[in-house]
DRENBA-947858 format. One line per 10 residues: number of its first residue (from 0); their letters; for each residue x, y, z negated of N, C-alpha, C, O, CB. Coordinates in pm, whole numbers, plus 32768, in hexadecimal, padded with zeros to 4 digits. Glycine has a CB too. Layout:
N
NUM) a) X,Y,Z,X,Y,Z,X,Y,Z,X,Y,Z,X,Y,Z ~ ...
***
This chain:
221
0) malilgldva) 5A9B,31BF,A6A5,5A5D,3156,A655,59C8,3173,A644,599F,31E7,A641,5AA2,314A,A5CD ~ 5977,3109,A639,58E9,3123,A63C,5894,30BF,A5EF,5824,30E2,A5C9,58BC,3126,A6C6 ~ 58C2,3047,A5D7,586C,2FE1,A59C,587F,2FDB,A504,58ED,2FC3,A4D2,588A,2F59,A5DA ~ 5810,2FF2,A4BB,5812,2FF6,A42A,57B6,2F89,A3F3,5748,2F74,A427,57E9,3082,A3F5 ~ 57E3,2F45,A38A,5790,2EE4,A344,576D,2F1C,A2BC,57C6,2F33,A26A,57D8,2E5A,A338 ~ 56EC,2F31,A2A2,56BE,2F5F,A220,568F,2EE8,A1CD,5649,2E91,A200,564E,2FC6,A22F ~ 56B6,2EE4,A14D,5693,2E73,A0F6,5658,2EA3,A072,5695,2EF3,A02A,570E,2E1D,A0DC ~ 55E1,2E71,A054,55A2,2E87,9FD1,55B2,2E04,9F85,555B,2DAD,9F8C,5509,2EB3,9FDF ~ 561F,2DF7,9F3C,5647,2D76,9F01,55F4,2D54,9E86,55E2,2DA6,9E2C,56DA,2D78,9EDD ~ 55C2,2CD9,9E84,5578,2CA1,9E13,5567,2C0D,9E2E,55A3,2BD8,9E8C,54EC,2CE9,9DFF
10) tqtgfawldt) 5515,2BC8,9DDE,54FB,2B3C,9DFC,54B6,2B2D,9E83,54C3,2AC7,9EC7,54A6,2AFB,9D8C ~ 546B,2B95,9EA9,5437,2BA0,9F31,5477,2C1C,9F6E,5448,2C8C,9F58,539A,2BA7,9F34 ~ 54E0,2C08,9FBB,552E,2C76,9FF2,54F6,2CA4,A078,54F4,2C57,A0D9,55C0,2C4D,A001 ~ 54CA,2D20,A07D,549C,2D57,A0FB,5512,2D86,A14D,5573,2DBB,A117,543A,2DCB,A0E3 ~ 550B,2D72,A1D1,5576,2DA3,A229,553A,2DE9,A2A2,54CA,2DCC,A2CC,55D2,2D2F,A256 ~ 5589,2E46,A2D9,555F,2E91,A350,55D9,2EAF,A3A5,563C,2EE7,A374,5515,2F14,A329 ~ 55D2,2E8B,A425,563C,2EA8,A486,5615,2F26,A4D1,55B2,2F27,A519,5654,2E30,A4E9 ~ 5663,2F91,A4BF,5646,3012,A4FE,56B3,3035,A562,5727,3045,A53C,5639,3081,A493 ~ 568E,3040,A5E1,56EA,306E,A649,56CD,3101,A65F,5664,3126,A693,56D9,301A,A6CE ~ 572B,3156,A638,5714,31E7,A63F,570E,321B,A6CD,56E5,328E,A6E3,577F,322F,A5F4
20) naslstvrtg) 5735,31CB,A72E,5730,31F5,A7BA,56B9,31BC,A805,56AD,31CF,A87E,57B0,31CE,A800 ~ 5662,3176,A7C0,55F1,3135,A801,556D,3166,A7C7,556B,31AE,A762,55FC,309D,A7F2 ~ 5500,3140,A806,547B,3163,A7D7,545F,3122,A750,5490,30B5,A734,5411,313A,A83E ~ 540E,3166,A6FE,53EB,312E,A67B,539D,30AD,A688,5398,305D,A62A,539B,3193,A62B ~ 535F,3096,A6FB,5315,301B,A710,5370,2FA1,A714,5341,2F2F,A70B,52C5,3024,A790 ~ 53F3,2FB9,A722,5452,2F49,A726,5483,2F21,A69C,54CA,2EBD,A68F,54C9,2F6D,A77C ~ 545E,2F6C,A633,5488,2F4B,A5AB,544F,2EC2,A586,53D7,2EAA,A591,5459,2FB7,A545 ~ 54A7,2E69,A55B,547D,2DE2,A535,5484,2DD4,A49D,54E9,2DF6,A460,54D6,2D76,A57A ~ 541A,2DA3,A462,5413,2D97,A3D1,53F0,2D09,A3A7,53C1,2CB8,A3F8,53AD,2DFA,A398 ~ 5406,2CED,A329,53E4,2C6A,A2F4,5407,2C60,A261,542E,2CC3,A222,542A,2BFD,A342
30) vikaegkssd) 53FA,2BE9,A22B,5415,2BD1,A19E,5464,2B50,A18E,5447,2AEB,A1CF,5391,2BCB,A14D ~ 54C9,2B53,A137,5515,2ADD,A111,54E9,2AB4,A085,54F9,2B02,A026,55B1,2AF7,A118 ~ 54B4,2A3E,A075,5484,2A0E,9FF3,54EE,29B6,9FB3,550F,294B,9FE6,53FF,29C0,A003 ~ 5524,29E4,9F43,558A,2997,9EFB,554A,291D,9EBA,54E0,2927,9E7C,55D0,29EF,9E90 ~ 5589,28AB,9EC9,5555,282F,9E91,55AF,27FD,9E20,5627,281A,9E1D,5549,27C4,9EFE ~ 5575,27B4,9DC3,55C2,277E,9D53,5580,279F,9CCF,5526,27F3,9CC8,564F,27B5,9D56 ~ 55AD,275B,9C67,5576,2770,9BE1,55C4,27D9,9B93,5589,282F,9B53,5574,26ED,9B93 ~ 5647,27D3,9B98,569A,2832,9B4D,56BE,28A9,9BA5,56AF,28A6,9C1F,571A,27ED,9B19 ~ 56EE,2913,9B64,5718,298A,9BAF,578F,296A,9C08,579C,29A4,9C74,573B,29FD,9B4E ~ 57E6,2910,9BDD,585A,28E9,9C2F,582C,28A3,9CAF,5861,28BD,9D1B,58B8,288E,9BDF
40) ekaaslatql) 57CC,284A,9CA1,5799,2802,9D15,5755,2862,9D76,5762,2856,9DEF,5738,2793,9CEB ~ 570C,28C1,9D3F,56C7,2922,9D94,572B,297E,9DDB,5718,29A0,9E50,5666,2976,9D3F ~ 5796,29A5,9D95,57FC,29F9,9DD3,5841,29AE,9E44,585D,29E7,9EAD,5863,2A26,9D6A ~ 585E,292D,9E2E,589E,28DB,9E95,5841,28CA,9F0D,586E,28CE,9F80,58C6,2851,9E5D ~ 57C0,28B6,9EF3,575E,28A8,9F5E,5754,2928,9FB0,574F,2924,A02B,56D4,2884,9F24 ~ 5752,2999,9F6B,574C,2A1A,9FAF,57C6,2A2F,A007,57B9,2A5C,A079,5741,2A8B,9F49 ~ 583D,2A0F,9FD3,58B8,2A1F,A01F,58BA,29C6,A09B,58E1,29F2,A107,5930,2A01,9FC7 ~ 588F,294A,A08B,588F,28EB,A0FB,582F,2918,A169,5851,2912,A1DF,5868,2860,A0CA ~ 57B8,2945,A143,5757,2973,A1A6,5782,29F5,A1E8,5763,2A0D,A25D,56CF,2985,A164 ~ 57CA,2A48,A19E,57FC,2AC5,A1D8,5863,2AA7,A245,5863,2AE9,A2AD,583A,2B1F,A16B
50) iaelheyvde) 58B9,2A46,A22F,591A,2A1F,A294,58D1,29F3,A314,58F9,2A18,A383,5976,29AE,A260 ~ 5868,29A5,A304,581B,2978,A378,57DD,29ED,A3C1,57D3,29EC,A43C,57AF,2915,A34D ~ 57B2,2A53,A377,5776,2ACA,A3B4,57DE,2B1F,A3FB,57C1,2B5F,A460,572C,2B1D,A34B ~ 5858,2B20,A3C5,58C2,2B76,A3FB,590B,2B3C,A474,593E,2B88,A4C6,5925,2B93,A38F ~ 5911,2AB9,A481,5974,2A7D,A4D8,596B,2AA9,A56A,59D1,2AAB,A5AF,596A,29EB,A4D1 ~ 58F4,2ACB,A59A,58E9,2AF4,A625,5916,2B84,A63C,5928,2BAF,A6AE,585A,2AE5,A654 ~ 592A,2BCE,A5CF,5950,2C5A,A5DB,59E1,2C74,A5B5,5A13,2CE3,A5C7,58F5,2CAF,A586 ~ 5A25,2C0F,A580,5AA9,2C25,A548,5B16,2C10,A5B1,5B18,2BAB,A5F8,5AC1,2BC7,A4D1 ~ 5B6F,2C70,A5B9,5BE1,2C6A,A612,5C4F,2C1B,A5CC,5C74,2C3D,A55C,5C12,2CF8,A63B ~ 5C82,2BB5,A60B,5CE8,2B61,A5CB,5D63,2BB1,A5A2,5DA8,2B8B,A543,5D11,2AF0,A628
60) ervgedgrky) 5D7F,2C1D,A5E6,5DF5,2C6C,A5C5,5DEC,2CAE,A53B,5E50,2CDD,A506,5E0B,2CD7,A62E ~ 5D77,2CB1,A503,5D66,2CEB,A47D,5D98,2C8D,A410,5DB0,2CB8,A39F,5CD4,2D0F,A465 ~ 5DA7,2C10,A430,5DCC,2BAD,A3CC,5E64,2B9E,A3C7,5EA3,2B8A,A42F,5D89,2B25,A3EA ~ 5E9D,2BA8,A34F,5F2D,2B9B,A341,5F5D,2B0D,A357,5F0C,2AB1,A361,5F58,2BCA,A2B9 ~ 5FDF,2AFB,A35E,6019,2A77,A379,5FF1,2A12,A30E,5FD7,299E,A32D,60B0,2A80,A381 ~ 5FEC,2A3B,A292,5FCA,29DF,A225,5F3A,29AD,A22D,5F1B,2940,A1FD,5FE2,2A23,A1A0 ~ 5EE4,29FE,A269,5E57,29D9,A26C,5E26,29A4,A2F0,5DB3,297B,A2FB,5E05,2A4B,A246 ~ 5E7B,29A4,A356,5E4D,2983,A3DC,5E12,28F7,A3E4,5DB1,28E2,A42C,5EBE,298F,A43D ~ 5E4A,2897,A39D,5E1B,280D,A3A7,5D8D,27FC,A36E,5D4A,279A,A38B,5E7A,27AF,A35E ~ 5D61,285E,A31D,5CDB,2855,A2E3,5C72,2897,A33C,5BFB,287A,A32E,5CDA,2894,A25A
70) ftkvrrrkpl) 5C9B,28ED,A394,5C3D,2937,A3E6,5C62,2925,A47A,5CAA,2977,A4B3,5C3C,29CE,A3C0 ~ 5C32,28BB,A4B4,5C59,2898,A53C,5BEC,28B3,A5A4,5BFE,2895,A61A,5C80,2808,A542 ~ 5B7B,28ED,A578,5B10,290C,A5D6,5B3C,297A,A637,5B84,29D6,A611,5A91,2938,A589 ~ 5B11,296E,A6B3,5B32,29D1,A717,5ABE,2A35,A721,5A4A,2A0E,A72B,5B4E,298F,A7A1 ~ 5ADF,2AB6,A71F,5A77,2B1D,A724,5A28,2B14,A7A5,5A62,2B0D,A812,5AB5,2BA9,A716 ~ 59A4,2B14,A79A,594C,2B0D,A80D,5903,2B90,A826,58C7,2BA3,A891,58E8,2A9D,A7FA ~ 5907,2BEB,A7C7,58C4,2C6B,A7D6,5927,2CDC,A7BF,599C,2CC2,A7A5,584D,2C77,A775 ~ 58F8,2D59,A7C9,5953,2DC8,A7AE,5980,2DC2,A71D,5934,2D98,A6C7,590E,2E50,A7CD ~ 59FB,2DEC,A700,5A30,2DDC,A679,59EB,2E34,A611,59C0,2EA4,A62D,5AC3,2DFA,A679 ~ 59E3,2DFF,A598,59AE,2E49,A527,5A17,2EAD,A4FA,5A8B,2E89,A4E5,5986,2DEA,A4B2
80) dyvaierplp) 59EF,2F2B,A4EB,5A4E,2F95,A4C9,5A4D,2FBF,A437,5AB3,2FEC,A403,5A33,300B,A51E ~ 59DB,2FB0,A3F6,59D0,2FE8,A36F,5962,2FA0,A321,58FD,2F78,A35A,59B3,307F,A375 ~ 5978,2F90,A29F,5914,2F51,A248,58F4,2FB1,A1D6,594E,2FE7,A195,5947,2EC7,A212 ~ 5873,2FC5,A1BE,5846,301B,A150,57F4,2FC7,A0EE,5798,2F80,A117,57F3,3094,A185 ~ 5816,2FCF,A06F,57D6,2F7F,A007,579E,2FDC,9F9C,57E1,3039,9F70,583C,2F1A,9FC8 ~ 5722,2FC2,9F72,56EA,3016,9F08,5738,3001,9E87,5750,2F90,9E5C,5653,2FF6,9EF3 ~ 5760,3070,9E4A,57AC,306B,9DCD,574D,3051,9D58,56E6,3093,9D4E,57FC,30EF,9DB7 ~ 576E,2FF3,9D01,5716,2FD9,9C8E,5717,304E,9C2D,5778,309B,9C28,5740,2F58,9C45 ~ 56AC,305C,9BE1,56A5,30C6,9B7E,5713,30B2,9B16,572F,3041,9AEF,561A,30C9,9B3A ~ 5753,311F,9AE9,57C2,3111,9A8A,5799,30E0,9A00,57EA,30A7,99B6,5807,3194,9A7B
90) nimqfekyns) 571B,30F5,99DD,56EB,30CE,9958,567D,3065,9964,562B,306A,99C0,56B6,3149,990B ~ 567D,3007,9907,5614,2FA2,9904,5596,2FE2,98C8,5597,3013,9857,5640,2F25,98B1 ~ 552B,2FE0,9916,54AF,301F,98E9,546A,2FC8,9880,5465,2F4D,988D,5452,3037,9961 ~ 5436,3009,9819,53EB,2FC3,97B1,5356,2FDA,97C4,532B,3045,97EE,5418,2FF2,9725 ~ 5309,2F75,97A4,5279,2F7C,97B2,5236,2F54,972F,526D,2F08,96DF,5249,2F21,9825 ~ 51BF,2F88,971D,5173,2F63,96A6,5132,2EDB,96BB,50FE,2EBD,9727,5108,2FCE,9686 ~ 5136,2E89,9655,50F6,2E06,9658,5097,2DFD,95E1,50BD,2E18,956F,5160,2D92,9655 ~ 501D,2DD8,95FD,4FB6,2DD3,9596,4FA0,2D42,956C,4F76,2CEE,95BC,4F32,2E13,95C7 ~ 4FBC,2D26,94ED,4FB1,2C9E,94B8,4F42,2C96,9450,4F1E,2CF9,9412,5035,2C71,947A ~ 4F0E,2C20,9440,4EA9,2C0A,93D8,4EEF,2BE4,9357,4F2E,2B7B,934F,4E43,2B9C,9403
100) dlidgdavts) 4EE3,2C39,92F3,4F23,2C24,9271,4EBB,2BF2,920E,4E56,2C36,91F7,4F67,2CA6,923E ~ 4ED0,2B7E,91D3,4E6E,2B42,9179,4E5A,2B93,90F9,4DF1,2B8A,90BA,4E97,2AB5,9156 ~ 4EC0,2BE1,90D4,4EB7,2C2D,9057,4E87,2CBC,9071,4E28,2CEA,9033,4F3F,2C2F,9011 ~ 4ECA,2D00,90CC,4EAC,2D8E,90E4,4E52,2DA6,915D,4E3A,2E19,9181,4F2B,2DD9,90F6 ~ 4E22,2D3D,919B,4DD4,2D51,9215,4E31,2D5E,928D,4E9E,2D24,928F,4D7A,2DCE,9208 ~ 4E06,2DAA,92F1,4E59,2DBB,9368,4ED7,2E0A,9346,4ED0,2E75,9309,4E09,2E01,93D7 ~ 4F49,2DD5,936E,4FCA,2E17,9355,500D,2E39,93DA,5002,2DEE,943A,5026,2DBD,92FF ~ 5052,2EAB,93DE,5095,2ED9,9457,512B,2EC4,9447,5167,2EF2,93E5,5074,2F6E,9474 ~ 5168,2E7F,94A7,51F8,2E6C,94A8,522F,2E98,9530,51E4,2EB4,958D,521D,2DD7,948B ~ 52B2,2E9E,9538,52F2,2EC4,95B6,532A,2E49,95FB,535A,2DEC,95BA,5363,2F2B,959E
110) tvnpnqmllp) 5324,2E49,9680,535C,2DDC,96CE,539B,2E16,974C,538C,2E8D,9768,52F0,2D73,96F2 ~ 53E1,2DC4,9797,5421,2DF1,9812,53F9,2D94,9883,53CB,2D24,986D,54BC,2DF5,9803 ~ 540C,2DC5,98FE,53F1,2D74,9974,546C,2D1E,9990,54D4,2D54,99B5,53CE,2DCD,99EF ~ 5464,2C9A,997F,54DA,2C45,9994,5510,2C4A,9A22,5587,2C36,9A38,54BA,2BB7,9971 ~ 54B8,2C65,9A83,54E5,2C6D,9B0F,5544,2CE2,9B23,55A3,2CD9,9B71,546D,2C7A,9B6D ~ 552A,2D51,9ADC,5582,2DC5,9AE8,560C,2DA6,9AAF,5672,2DD4,9AE3,5546,2E3F,9AA1 ~ 5610,2D58,9A44,568F,2D34,9A07,56E4,2CDC,9A63,575E,2CDD,9A59,5676,2CEC,9983 ~ 56A3,2C91,9ABC,56EA,2C35,9B15,5712,2C74,9B9A,575C,2C38,9BE7,5695,2BBC,9B2F ~ 56E1,2CEE,9BB5,56FF,2D2E,9C34,5795,2D39,9C52,57BE,2D1D,9CC2,56C2,2DB8,9C37 ~ 57E9,2D60,9BF0,5879,2D68,9C0D,58B4,2CE4,9C3F,5910,2CE4,9C90,58C4,2D94,9B92
120) tyigaviaiv) 587F,2C74,9C0F,58AE,2BF1,9C3E,588E,2BDE,9CD1,58E4,2BB3,9D1F,586F,2B7F,9BEC ~ 5813,2BFF,9CF8,57EB,2BEE,9D84,5833,2C51,9DDF,585E,2C2D,9E4C,5754,2BFE,9D91 ~ 583F,2CCC,9DB3,5882,2D31,9E04,5917,2D10,9E13,5952,2D26,9E7C,5871,2DBD,9DC5 ~ 5953,2CDA,9DA8,59DF,2CB0,9DB0,59F3,2C44,9E19,5A57,2C46,9E62,5A0F,2C7D,9D2A ~ 5995,2BE6,9E22,599E,2B7C,9E87,5996,2BB6,9F13,59E0,2B8D,9F6C,592D,2B14,9E72 ~ 593C,2C16,9F26,592C,2C56,9FA9,59AA,2CA4,9FD0,59DA,2C99,A041,58B2,2CB4,9FA9 ~ 59DE,2CF3,9F72,5A55,2D43,9F8F,5ACD,2CE9,9FAF,5B1E,2D0A,A006,5A77,2D9F,9F18 ~ 5AD8,2C78,9F6A,5B46,2C1C,9F85,5B44,2BEA,A015,5BAC,2BE3,A056,5B40,2BA5,9F24 ~ 5ACC,2BC7,A047,5AC0,2B98,A0D0,5AE0,2C08,A133,5B2B,2BF3,A193,5A33,2B62,A0E9 ~ 5AA7,2C7D,A11D,5ABD,2CEE,A177,5B51,2D15,A179,5B89,2D2F,A1E4,5A68,2D67,A14C
130) aayripfeti) 5B90,2D18,A105,5C1D,2D3C,A0FE,5C76,2CD3,A141,5CDB,2CF5,A17D,5C48,2D4E,A06C ~ 5C4F,2C54,A136,5C9D,2BEA,A177,5C9E,2BFA,A20E,5D00,2BD7,A250,5C65,2B60,A151 ~ 5C33,2C2F,A244,5C2C,2C48,A2D3,5C6B,2CCE,A2FA,5C6D,2CF2,A370,5B9B,2C45,A301 ~ 5C9F,2D17,A298,5CE0,2D99,A2AF,5C7E,2DFF,A2EC,5CA5,2E50,A340,5D59,2D88,A30B ~ 5C02,2DF9,A2C1,5B9E,2E57,A2F3,5B93,2ECB,A291,5B81,2EB4,A219,5B12,2E11,A306 ~ 5B9F,2F47,A2BE,5B90,2FBA,A264,5B05,2FBA,A224,5AA2,2F98,A265,5BA8,303F,A2B0 ~ 5AFE,2FE0,A1A4,5A7D,2FE0,A15F,5A7D,304C,A0F4,5AE5,3082,A0CE,5A60,2F57,A120 ~ 5A06,306A,A0C4,59F7,30C2,A050,5974,30A2,A00A,5919,306A,A046,59FC,3159,A079 ~ 596D,30C6,9F8A,58F1,30B7,9F40,58AE,313F,9F3A,58F0,31A6,9F2C,590A,307D,9EB1 ~ 582A,313F,9F44,57DF,31BC,9F4A,5777,31BF,9EDA,5729,3161,9ECA,579A,31CE,9FD4
140) apqtwhkayy) 5778,322A,9E8D,571A,3238,9E1C,568B,3243,9E4F,5673,327B,9EB9,573E,32B3,9DC7 ~ 562B,320D,9E04,559E,3214,9E2E,556F,32A2,9E4F,552B,32B7,9EB3,5546,31DA,9DC3 ~ 5594,3303,9DFA,5566,338B,9E12,559E,33C5,9E93,5561,341C,9ED1,558B,33E4,9D9D ~ 5614,3395,9EBD,5652,33C5,9F38,5607,3394,9FB3,55E9,33E1,A00E,56E4,339A,9F40 ~ 55E9,3311,9FB5,55A2,32E1,A02B,5510,3309,A02A,54D3,3316,A094,55AE,324A,A036 ~ 54D6,331D,9FB5,544C,334F,9FAE,5443,33D7,9FF4,53E6,33EF,A042,541D,335A,9F1A ~ 54A1,342E,9FD8,54A1,34B4,A014,54B3,34AE,A0AB,5472,34F7,A0F5,550F,350A,9FD6 ~ 550D,3455,A0D9,5527,3448,A169,54B1,340B,A1B3,5496,342E,A226,55A3,33F4,A181 ~ 546B,33B2,A172,5400,3365,A1B2,5378,33AC,A1AB,532E,33AE,A20D,53F4,32DD,A170 ~ 5359,33E6,A137,52D7,3424,A123,52D8,34BC,A133,5270,34FA,A14A,52A4,3401,A09B
150) gsgfkppkkf) 534D,34F7,A125,5357,3588,A12A,5366,35C2,A09E,533C,3587,A03B,52DC,35C3,A16E ~ 53A2,3637,A099,53BA,3678,A018,5336,369C,9FD4,52DA,36CE,A015,5411,36F7,A02C ~ 532F,3683,9F52,52B9,36A8,9F06,5249,3642,9F08,51DF,3659,9ECE,5285,3727,9F38 ~ 525F,35D0,9F4A,51F5,356B,9F51,51DA,352F,9EC7,5237,3510,9E7C,521C,34FB,9FB3 ~ 515B,3521,9EA6,5133,34E3,9E28,50DF,3468,9E47,507C,3471,9E8F,50E4,3547,9DCE ~ 5105,33F5,9E12,50BB,337A,9E30,5033,3379,9DED,501E,33BD,9D88,510B,32FF,9E05 ~ 4FD6,332D,9E24,4F53,3321,9DE3,4F60,32CF,9D62,4FC5,328C,9D4C,4EEC,32DF,9E42 ~ 4EFB,32D6,9D0F,4EFA,328B,9C93,4EAB,3208,9CA6,4E4A,3203,9CF2,4EBD,32DF,9C20 ~ 4ED8,31A1,9C60,4E95,3120,9C65,4E7D,30EF,9BD6,4ED8,30F4,9B83,4EE8,30B9,9CB6 ~ 4E05,30C0,9BBC,4DE5,3091,9B35,4E16,3002,9B23,4DF0,2FA8,9B6D,4D4D,309B,9B1A
160) ikikrhpqgg) 4E6C,2FEE,9ABF,4EA4,2F6A,9AA0,4E60,2F33,9A24,4E67,2F6F,99B9,4F3E,2F72,9A8C ~ 4E20,2EC1,9A32,4DDF,2E82,99C0,4E47,2E46,9961,4EA4,2E04,998D,4D7C,2E15,99EF ~ 4E35,2E5E,98E0,4E90,2E2B,987A,4E3D,2DE5,980E,4DE3,2E21,97D4,4EE8,2E9D,983D ~ 4E5C,2D6A,97F5,4E11,2D1C,9793,4E1B,2D5B,9708,4E88,2D7C,96DA,4E45,2C8B,9790 ~ 4DAA,2D6A,96C9,4D9C,2DA1,9641,4DBC,2E37,9638,4DC2,2E6D,95C9,4DF6,2D55,95E2 ~ 4DD1,2E7A,96A9,4DE8,2F0B,96A6,4D67,2F50,967B,4CFB,2F2A,96A8,4E17,2F3F,9731 ~ 4D70,2FB6,9625,4CF6,2FF9,95F3,4C9B,302C,9662,4C21,3029,9655,4D1D,306D,9599 ~ 4CD6,305C,96D0,4C88,308E,9741,4C7F,3028,97B4,4C51,3048,9821,4CC5,310F,9773 ~ 4CAC,2FAF,9798,4CA6,2F48,97FF,4D1B,2F4A,985F,4D28,2EF0,98B2,4C29,2F55,984C ~ 4D71,2FB1,9856,4DE5,2FBD,98AE,4E0E,304E,98B8,4DE4,30A0,9867,4DC7,2F84,9939
170) kwqndwktpa) 4E61,306F,991C,4E8A,30FA,992D,4EAB,3115,99BF,4EBD,30BA,9A10,4F04,3119,98D3 ~ 4EB1,3197,99E0,4ECD,31C2,9A69,4F63,31CF,9A7E,4FAA,3205,9A2A,4E86,3248,9A88 ~ 4F91,319C,9AEF,501F,31A3,9B11,502F,31D1,9BA1,4FD3,31C5,9BF2,5064,311A,9AFD ~ 50A6,3206,9BC1,50C3,322E,9C4C,50C1,31B4,9CA7,50F9,314C,9C86,514C,3276,9C54 ~ 5081,31C2,9D19,5079,3156,9D7B,50D0,317B,9DF4,50A5,31C8,9E4A,4FE5,313B,9DA7 ~ 5149,3144,9DF8,51A3,315E,9E69,5191,30F7,9ED9,51C1,310E,9F48,5235,315E,9E39 ~ 514F,3089,9EBD,5141,301D,9F20,50E3,3042,9F92,5104,3032,A008,5110,2F9E,9EDB ~ 506C,3075,9F6E,5008,3095,9FD4,5038,30FE,A036,502C,30E9,A0AF,4F88,30C4,9F91 ~ 506E,3170,A008,509C,31D4,A06A,5111,31A3,A0C0,5123,31D4,A130,50C5,3252,A023 ~ 5160,3145,A08E,51CD,310F,A0E0,5196,30C7,A15B,51C7,30D9,A1CA,5225,30AD,A08D
180) ieraralrig) 512E,3077,A145,50EF,3030,A1B5,50AA,3092,A212,50B5,3086,A28C,508A,2FC8,A181 ~ 5063,30F3,A1DA,501C,3155,A22B,507B,31A7,A281,505E,31C5,A2F5,4FCA,31B1,A1D2 ~ 50ED,31CB,A248,514F,321B,A293,518A,31CA,A306,5198,31FD,A375,51C1,324C,A234 ~ 51AB,314D,A2ED,51E3,30F8,A356,517F,30E6,A3C8,51A4,30EF,A43D,520C,3070,A31D ~ 5103,30CC,A3A6,509D,30B7,A40E,507D,3137,A459,505B,3133,A4CF,501E,307F,A3D1 ~ 5088,31AA,A415,5075,3229,A458,50E1,3241,A4C2,50CB,3283,A527,5074,329D,A3F2 ~ 5157,3208,A4A9,51C7,3213,A507,51C4,31A2,A56E,5220,3194,A5BF,524C,3211,A4BC ~ 5159,3151,A56A,5147,30E0,A5C7,51B4,3075,A5B5,51E1,3036,A614,5148,3112,A657 ~ 51DC,3064,A536,523C,2FFB,A514,51F0,2F88,A4D3,51A7,2F9C,A472,52AC,3032,A4B3 ~ 5200,2F12,A508,51B7,2E9F,A4D4,51EE,2E6F,A44F,5262,2E46,A447,51B9,2E2F,A537
190) vktadaaeav) 519C,2E73,A3E9,51C3,2E3F,A365,514F,2DED,A32D,50DA,2E0E,A341,51EA,2EB3,A303 ~ 5171,2D82,A2E7,510B,2D2F,A2A9,510A,2D3B,A211,50A8,2D18,A1D0,5120,2C9E,A2D0 ~ 5178,2D6D,A1D8,5181,2D78,A146,51BB,2E00,A11F,51FB,2E44,A170,51D7,2D07,A10C ~ 51A2,2E26,A0A2,51DA,2EA3,A06F,5272,2E9C,A065,52B6,2F01,A077,519F,2EC4,9FE6 ~ 52A8,2E25,A04A,533A,2E15,A042,537C,2E38,A0C7,53E2,2E7C,A0CB,535F,2D84,A018 ~ 5341,2E08,A134,5377,2E26,A1B9,5367,2EBA,A1D9,53C0,2EF7,A214,5332,2DD1,A224 ~ 52F5,2EF3,A1B2,52DC,2F81,A1CC,5340,2FD9,A181,536E,303E,A1B7,524D,2FA7,A1A4 ~ 5361,2FB4,A107,53C2,3002,A0BA,544E,2FF3,A0F5,549F,3050,A0ED,53C2,2FD7,A028 ~ 546B,2F80,A130,54EC,2F6D,A173,54F9,2FCC,A1EA,5566,2FFB,A209,54FD,2EDC,A1A1 ~ 5488,2FE8,A22D,5488,3049,A29B,54B4,30D2,A266,5507,3116,A2A2,53FB,3053,A2DE
200) giafaasntq) 5479,30FA,A1F4,549D,317A,A1B9,552F,3182,A192,556F,31EA,A1A2,5447,3194,A140 ~ 5565,3114,A160,55F3,3110,A139,564D,311F,A1B4,56B2,3166,A1AF,5613,308C,A0EF ~ 5628,30DC,A222,5675,30E9,A29E,566E,3177,A2D4,56D2,31AE,A303,5643,3085,A307 ~ 55F7,31B4,A2CD,55E5,323D,A2FA,5643,329A,A2AD,5687,32EE,A2E8,5553,326A,A2E9 ~ 5645,328A,A22A,5697,32E1,A1D6,572A,32D1,A1F7,5775,3332,A1F5,567F,32C3,A143 ~ 5754,3256,A215,57E2,323C,A233,5810,328A,A2AD,5882,32B8,A2B2,57F9,31A6,A24A ~ 57B8,329A,A30F,57DF,32E1,A389,57F9,3375,A370,5833,33B9,A3C5,5773,32D2,A3F3 ~ 57CF,33A7,A2FC,57E3,3434,A2DB,584E,344C,A271,5868,34BF,A24D,5761,346F,A2AC ~ 588C,33E2,A23F,58EF,33F5,A1D6,5973,3429,A20F,5993,3415,A284,5907,3372,A18B ~ 59BD,346C,A1BA,5A3F,34A2,A1E4,5AA0,3432,A209,5AED,343F,A268,5A7C,34F8,A174
210) afkmlsmraa) 5A9B,33C4,A1BF,5AF5,3353,A1DB,5ADC,331A,A266,5B3B,32FD,A2AF,5AE5,32E5,A171 ~ 5A5D,330A,A28B,5A3D,32D4,A30F,5A66,3335,A37E,5A9B,330C,A3E5,59A8,32B4,A31A ~ 5A4C,33B6,A368,5A6F,341A,A3CD,5B06,3420,A3E3,5B33,342D,A454,5A3B,34A4,A3A4 ~ 5B54,3416,A377,5BE6,3417,A384,5C17,339D,A3CF,5C71,33A5,A422,5C28,341D,A2FA ~ 5BDA,332A,A3B1,5BFF,32AF,A3F5,5BDE,32B8,A48A,5C2B,3287,A4DD,5BB7,3238,A3B5 ~ 5B6D,32F4,A4AB,5B44,3305,A536,5BA5,3361,A580,5BC6,3349,A5F4,5AB5,333C,A53E ~ 5BD2,33CA,A53D,5C30,3427,A57B,5CB4,33E4,A597,5CF0,33F9,A600,5C45,34A2,A521 ~ 5CE3,3391,A539,5D63,334B,A54F,5D56,32E5,A5BF,5DB4,32D2,A60D,5D92,3305,A4CD ~ 5CE1,32A4,A5C8,5CCD,3241,A632,5CC8,3282,A6BB,5CF3,3247,A71E,5C4D,31F2,A61A ~ 5C94,32FE,A6C1,5C88,3344,A741,5D09,3389,A76B,5D18,33AD,A7DF,5C19,33A9,A739
220) a) 5D65,339B,A70E,5DE3,33E2,A72B,5E3E,3391,A787,5EAB,33BE,A7A9,5E2D,3402,A6A9
***
């Protein structure tokens, strides 16, 4: 087995097709943009577009009898063997929000990133499609694929994020987006967005996981 699909799932989902038996120049990347107003509509859009992306790689034999009537496309390329999806963070991150308080002046409150809260919905939609096609998959933690992609001990550069009403005008945060693009281009892999570049890293990490190696051994037996 050799063909891996890496997915950085979000409203703009980066994807990367990695053939472990081919040159890195053959890695194909792109982005799926979820459309819709509600999270449900966006999840449905993501699932529908993923099916369109998968259909040329899917072997009909992977689909069970109950699902065959829904997946009638004939595979035109080598079959997809494995899907790797970035695992969402287990905890919802809180951020400081600076508000203008008419009585006490500037007040600091806590807020969360709503996109992070919706990630399980989008990832669930993706897993449902992949599982329906009977394609083996796993979720990979960010720190795991970071190590596989950048090397052990890598520290990302800092990026200054402007924050309205922040006493210092903003704060410095880790920038994982820029090195993802730089790493992909250093490997001569064409990427246009950080989402696609991170999907490359996720696919790379999948090729080194114990689950993928065991699956490869069983396929070769």
